[in-house]
Steps between C-alpha positions, in 0.01 A plus 500: 500500500276342240672426171343542158501123447307443823246761390462322168449163668236646728324655201481159329387334823200732508352263244444260790181529707526700820458200734797326335721808505436556870619150579788455253617827342792570733624142477476505119686831470780373723526185290520694174765738635709232675860495385473804270756780535317802641713736292376348174133454591397831346613371159298177525139408426287195587569234239235385254487161671446657842225724366329206328512293818344787698223536240430126521498519880261798485255296293536189717459690828181665371357161401603329823308244700562526874659736746401805293225763520164355399470712185813341357386149591166571330673646194718192466203266531303701245778498240553125549128435447498724193801323347358153558154579359636694202749229405226235526272697265770551240623141526161347427419753225831438320479122519135472394547746215785295354330164551185622326703662223695180434182292514325723248798511261555124508134395460367739233692392194840568343421863424454585868820317593694676224368835626611414853850395389543796265477739797838360611668434166364747248616835640879481498745400768448787745122491502508120498709495818272761657189297412649186654594691815161672516326164470724300735615736777152570649477129582759576769226671704384147584855397591526805725166422666586140588858587596374769737251268670771237539731764653748501210529877511800551273337290227172687552667840468694405188192346337267795549758754384549303178124452463443877519753581225260454202276779634777747410517403132197706384675804650855418390419341163414823312840638604679196356314419179246661270307173489354564847243778544376615839128516421363498857757683716294526819413132498864408437616720789241365742568138401872551559423668832286205607769248412790686657314602815419132552859388443662776706252454785597133519871580492473769766251347743624140507844585638698257713327606824146477359272209588433227245222572252168334578160495332184583698356157413592191301827368362705684234412248229129491582470878508694534174282238332184674621614835364604335173153346463334837562736668252445238230123493548476878476672484160332188358144572608503859365739485203383838369577683825864434593788738451827505694330656804197269502636187670702667782206725585257206506738296716542789740125546532449132584805475727438821695131416544601155629747662741223722637278196553781317682562806712133535592502137621823545693690255278776746411720531807806628321694814600359846444528679168290278274218749448736791433700290253190380314359852485827628350518209256138548399555870439800422280299242303218752461746741339622221270140417408412864421814568296441182298143606422546873446658495148203298371215710635454688171505180290197277429558198722321168552246536778651211695841671512372845592251361751760272656760775530257753645365234735852430622559870558185523710572179693863597567397845617246354744737233628787746548266726698398209724862392549601859579225517764616172654862618491409827670316314774801273550736795526278681750459185708876441512 
């Protein structure tokens, strides 16, 4: 006769994909029930640790690599591509933004330097600590990127989770202090979503059984330097256009277009999922771009800013449509 504890274990195990349950469910239930007094099983429940391990296994088995149904192998490859590309974009944007900011503050007179320093020292202890963390932690996107490509997965996971933390401050800050006002809620939500989807995708998809991360072309340093040059040039050459969404969107446009060229020439021989991942990433960046622009549509804006933002919206929309078409063709073919 089935005990209540066994029923509870089986209910939790339903989190696992069907192919995994067919192969391992009975063995797992026997292991969980081994050594427990049958008379007391109805008063027991799966422990929090056991439930957490099953949840982690459910994620890992859905993002598996080999010996699984093709849809799960494709899902795992897609999430790994998404994580790698998203972390690269945020790493280069964060580093270039801070290098340019420091360069400007240190080369345009004492008043600019004092303004830069006062952001960290002139707002009290709490906001000073937050400003330091907000400025410094996003640099860990770059640490996560290089750690991932050198197969230091624990360091990569820790780095990206810390790097994503500052995206929560615009949402949490108004609850903590009256000095922080949430002026653009949709943009703050989407920015946090972008950061945390990137970090969580890396943590989930690069599990211990996943293959090592690899770029479609080039070395990690060369690709990072190329993206950094594109990011910096997009800011320096059009100083009236950039906002926080400008550089990542520009980088994505250049990088995704380059990936399509490589693909058309047969240079990208990596695993499947690249087109789906880039289409998803492009759609997310399009939402970021629109939410950054929307609050300013009723305000007189410099033509270079409005034209650049609207041009990015159009270019992202077109590129996402092309990537979606390529992704659909890949899925049908496979």
